[in-house]
C-alpha positions as CSV (number, residue, x, y, z in Angstrom):
1,M,80.7,52.0,197.7
2,L,76.9,51.5,197.0
3,S,76.4,54.4,199.6
4,N,78.8,56.6,198.0
5,K,77.4,59.7,196.2
6,V,76.3,59.6,192.7
7,S,78.6,62.1,191.5
8,E,81.5,59.1,191.9
9,I,79.8,57.3,188.8
10,M,78.0,59.9,187.0
11,T,79.3,60.8,183.4
12,T,80.2,64.3,182.9
13,A,80.4,63.8,179.0
14,V,76.3,64.4,178.3
15,I,75.1,64.6,175.0
16,T,73.1,67.7,174.6
17,A,70.9,69.7,172.1
18,E,68.7,72.3,171.8
19,P,64.6,72.2,172.1
20,S,64.7,74.2,168.3
21,S,66.5,70.5,166.6
22,T,64.5,68.4,164.9
23,I,63.4,65.1,165.5
24,R,66.0,63.5,162.6
25,D,68.9,65.5,164.0
26,V,68.3,64.3,167.4
27,T,67.6,60.8,166.1
28,R,71.0,60.9,164.1
29,L,73.1,61.9,166.9
30,M,71.9,59.5,169.1
31,V,73.2,56.7,166.3
32,D,76.1,58.1,165.9
33,R,77.3,58.5,169.2
34,R,75.7,55.1,170.3
35,V,73.4,56.5,172.7
36,G,69.7,56.0,174.3
37,R,69.5,59.6,175.3
38,V,69.9,63.0,174.6
39,V,69.4,66.1,177.1
40,I,67.6,69.0,175.7
41,T,69.0,72.1,177.1
42,E,68.0,75.7,176.8
43,N,69.6,78.6,178.2
44,D,72.4,75.8,179.8
45,A,69.6,74.3,181.9
46,P,67.7,70.7,181.2
47,A,64.4,71.5,179.6
48,G,63.6,67.7,178.6
49,I,65.4,64.6,178.0
50,F,64.8,62.6,174.7
51,T,65.4,58.8,174.6
52,E,64.5,55.2,173.0
53,T,61.5,54.5,174.7
54,D,60.1,58.6,173.5
55,I,60.8,57.5,170.0
56,L,59.5,54.2,170.5
57,R,55.8,55.9,171.8
58,R,55.8,58.9,170.3
59,V,58.1,59.2,167.1
60,M,57.0,55.7,165.6
61,N,53.8,55.6,163.8
62,R,52.7,58.8,164.4
63,V,51.8,61.1,161.5
64,L,55.3,63.7,162.0
65,D,57.8,65.1,159.7
66,V,60.7,64.3,161.6
67,H,62.7,66.6,159.3
68,K,60.7,69.6,160.5
69,T,59.3,68.8,164.0
70,S,61.3,69.9,166.8
71,I,62.8,67.8,169.2
72,R,60.3,70.0,171.7
73,R,57.3,68.5,171.1
74,V,57.9,64.8,171.7
75,M,60.9,65.2,174.5
76,T,59.7,64.0,177.9
77,T,59.5,66.8,180.6
78,P,59.9,68.1,182.9
79,V,63.6,66.1,183.8
80,Q,64.2,64.6,186.7
81,G,67.6,64.9,188.6
82,V,68.9,64.5,191.9
83,P,71.5,66.7,193.6
84,E,75.3,64.9,193.4
85,G,75.3,64.1,196.9
86,T,72.6,61.8,196.9
87,S,74.0,57.9,197.8
88,I,73.9,55.8,194.6
89,V,71.5,53.1,196.4
90,E,69.2,55.9,196.9
91,V,69.3,57.0,193.3
92,L,68.2,53.1,192.4
93,G,65.6,53.5,194.3
94,R,64.6,56.7,192.6
95,M,64.8,55.2,189.6
96,Y,62.3,52.6,189.9
97,K,60.1,54.0,192.2
98,G,60.0,57.0,189.1
99,R,60.1,54.7,186.1
100,Y,63.4,56.2,185.2
101,R,66.6,55.0,183.2
102,H,68.6,58.0,183.5
103,L,68.5,61.1,186.2
104,V,70.2,64.4,185.9
105,V,72.7,64.6,188.7
106,Y,72.7,68.7,189.6
107,G,75.4,70.7,191.4
108,D,75.0,74.3,193.3
109,N,71.9,76.1,191.9
110,R,70.8,73.4,190.2
111,R,73.4,73.3,187.6
112,M,73.8,70.1,185.8
113,V,77.0,68.5,186.2
114,G,76.1,65.0,185.2
115,L,74.0,62.0,184.7
116,V,74.0,58.6,185.6
117,S,72.1,55.6,184.3
118,M,70.9,52.6,185.4
119,R,73.8,50.6,183.5
120,R,76.1,53.4,185.3
121,I,75.0,51.7,188.2
122,L,74.7,47.9,186.8
123,N,78.1,48.1,186.5
124,L,79.0,48.6,189.7
125,V,77.1,46.2,190.9
126,V,78.8,43.6,189.0
127,E,82.2,44.5,189.9
128,L,81.0,44.7,193.8
129,G,79.6,41.2,192.8
130,A,82.8,39.8,191.1
131,N,83.5,37.3,194.5
132,L,80.0,36.6,195.6
133,R,78.2,33.9,195.2
134,D,74.4,34.5,194.6
135,S,72.5,31.0,195.1
136,R,69.4,32.4,193.9
137,A,68.7,31.3,190.0
138,V,67.8,33.2,187.2
139,G,65.2,30.7,186.5
140,E,63.6,31.8,190.2
141,V,63.2,35.7,189.1
142,V,61.4,34.8,185.7
143,S,57.8,35.5,186.2
144,G,56.8,33.9,182.8
145,G,55.0,35.3,179.7
146,V,57.1,35.9,176.4
147,P,55.4,38.8,174.4
148,T,56.2,37.0,170.9
149,V,54.9,38.3,167.2
150,D,55.4,36.2,163.6
151,G,58.5,37.5,161.5
152,A,56.1,38.6,158.9
153,M,54.5,41.3,161.2
154,P,54.9,44.2,159.8
155,V,57.1,46.5,162.1
156,T,54.3,49.3,162.3
157,Q,52.2,46.4,164.3
158,V,55.0,44.9,166.1
159,I,55.6,48.5,167.5
160,D,51.8,49.0,168.6
161,K,52.1,46.2,170.2
162,M,55.0,47.0,172.3
163,V,53.3,50.5,173.4
164,R,49.9,48.9,174.2
165,E,51.8,46.3,176.0
166,Q,54.5,48.6,177.4
167,T,57.1,46.3,176.8
168,G,60.6,47.4,175.7
169,C,60.9,43.9,173.4
170,V,59.3,41.0,171.6
171,M,60.5,37.9,170.8
172,V,60.4,36.7,167.2
173,S,59.4,33.6,166.0
174,V,60.1,32.9,162.3
175,D,59.4,29.2,160.8
176,D,57.9,28.4,164.6
177,D,61.4,29.1,166.1
178,T,63.1,31.5,168.0
179,G,64.5,33.8,165.2
180,G,65.2,37.1,166.9
181,I,64.3,39.3,169.5
182,F,63.3,43.4,168.7
183,T,63.9,46.2,171.0
184,E,64.3,49.9,171.8
185,R,67.6,49.7,170.8
186,D,66.7,47.8,167.2
187,V,63.7,50.7,166.5
188,L,66.6,53.3,167.0
189,T,69.5,52.0,165.2
190,R,67.9,49.9,162.5
191,I,64.2,52.2,161.6
192,A,64.0,55.1,163.4
193,L,66.1,56.8,160.7
194,E,65.0,55.0,157.1
195,D,62.6,56.5,155.1
196,R,60.8,53.1,154.3
197,D,57.2,52.3,154.8
198,M,57.3,50.3,157.9
199,G,53.6,49.4,157.0
200,Q,55.6,47.2,154.5
201,V,58.7,45.9,156.4
202,P,58.8,42.5,158.3
203,V,59.9,43.0,161.6
204,S,62.1,39.4,160.8
205,E,64.0,41.9,158.3
206,V,65.2,44.3,161.6
207,M,65.3,42.3,164.9
208,T,68.5,41.3,166.1
209,P,68.7,37.5,164.9
210,D,70.0,35.1,167.1
211,P,70.0,36.7,171.0
212,V,71.9,34.9,173.5
213,V,69.4,32.6,175.5
214,T,70.6,32.0,179.3
215,S,69.7,28.8,181.0
216,G,67.6,29.0,183.8
217,S,69.7,27.6,186.6
218,T,72.7,30.5,185.6
219,P,73.3,32.6,188.7
220,V,71.7,36.3,189.0
221,Q,75.4,37.7,189.3
222,D,76.4,35.5,185.8
223,V,73.6,37.0,184.3
224,L,74.2,40.6,185.5
225,A,77.8,40.4,184.3
226,T,76.4,38.7,180.8
227,M,74.0,41.9,180.2
228,R,76.4,44.2,181.6
229,D,79.7,42.9,179.1
230,N,77.2,42.8,176.0
231,G,75.1,46.2,176.4
232,F,71.9,43.6,177.0
233,R,69.0,45.6,178.8
234,H,66.8,42.0,178.2
235,M,67.8,38.7,178.3
236,P,65.4,35.5,177.3
237,V,65.8,32.7,179.9
238,A,65.4,29.2,178.5
239,G,62.9,26.6,180.2
240,D,63.5,23.2,180.9
241,G,62.4,22.3,177.4
242,D,63.3,24.2,174.2
243,E,60.8,26.7,174.8
244,L,61.6,30.1,176.5
245,A,60.2,30.4,180.2
246,G,60.4,34.0,180.3
247,I,62.5,37.5,179.5
248,V,64.4,39.5,182.3
249,S,65.1,43.0,182.1
250,V,68.1,44.4,184.1
251,G,65.4,45.4,186.9
252,D,64.2,41.9,187.3
253,V,67.5,40.3,188.2
254,L,69.4,43.2,189.6
255,Q,67.1,43.1,192.6
256,Y,68.4,39.9,194.0
257,A,71.9,40.8,193.5
258,Q,73.8,39.8,196.6
259,A,76.0,42.7,195.9
260,L,73.3,45.0,197.1
261,D,73.3,43.6,200.6
262,I,76.8,44.0,201.5
263,D,76.9,46.3,204.7
264,D,74.5,47.7,207.0
265,V,73.8,51.4,205.1
266,V,72.9,49.8,201.8
267,R,71.0,47.2,203.8
268,K,68.9,49.7,205.3
269,A,68.3,51.4,202.0
270,W,68.0,48.5,199.9
271,K,65.2,47.0,202.2
272,E,63.0,49.8,201.9
273,I,63.6,49.6,198.1
274,E,62.5,45.9,198.3
275,E,59.3,46.8,200.3
276,F,58.3,48.8,197.3
277,W,58.8,46.1,195.4
278,E,56.7,44.3,196.8
279,S,53.8,47.1,197.0
280,E,50.9,47.3,194.4
281,E,53.4,50.0,193.1
282,N,55.7,47.3,191.7
283,Y,57.7,48.4,188.3
284,T,60.4,47.0,187.3
285,P,61.8,49.0,184.3
286,G,62.9,47.5,180.8
């Protein structure tokens, strides 16, 4: 199935907005529709895309009047896309190499016909791997290093840290224990529409408390299924003791999924992607 066309797994229900829409309006649309991105269209063609990452890096902690500033000023452009006949595994490789979580799918005459996300590919890989047993444990995937902040730290400082360290999440320590996790999704759903001064709000008030933590001995395929079922993009991994060994993203564990090595066509394409991962340009999306 990974050698099938991306058109078979794309969504055709693409949520869009006009470039003249305000940041506030588009953010509200994302929250109401429970999505992490909106495609900005002009004259029925994609002009840009606005995502959770754009909110974190281009909106929060900047002096912008979100009620008046148009989305055009902070959207990502140009929009990246693939033809609808592109294979799914090639799309996955494009996402890793270009650091994309979403790609527009084009039909004839560069007309947008859909959108594909890393999450949709994750769903497919979990289905393919349902009857496979991957001997690799997630603990072997963790690279170590857990970005952590104190729960009393103001949200503005936490966001500065996330942007500076180019991470989509941090663990939050409360009373010397792991109290929660704070992610780009929390930025969208818990603070982006608030009019409070986030310099005065401790991150412990807006974090996701009691995050699900997986054991380092858990098989990769099981971790992927848990992330799929719960809508997680990141997952803390426990070490031998009470401490955390690290945090894995969907990309971290996806590259070790046995389901991605199921036939000759996919195996050949996947080998090229693995070689890219092992190069100095390696990047794993959060």
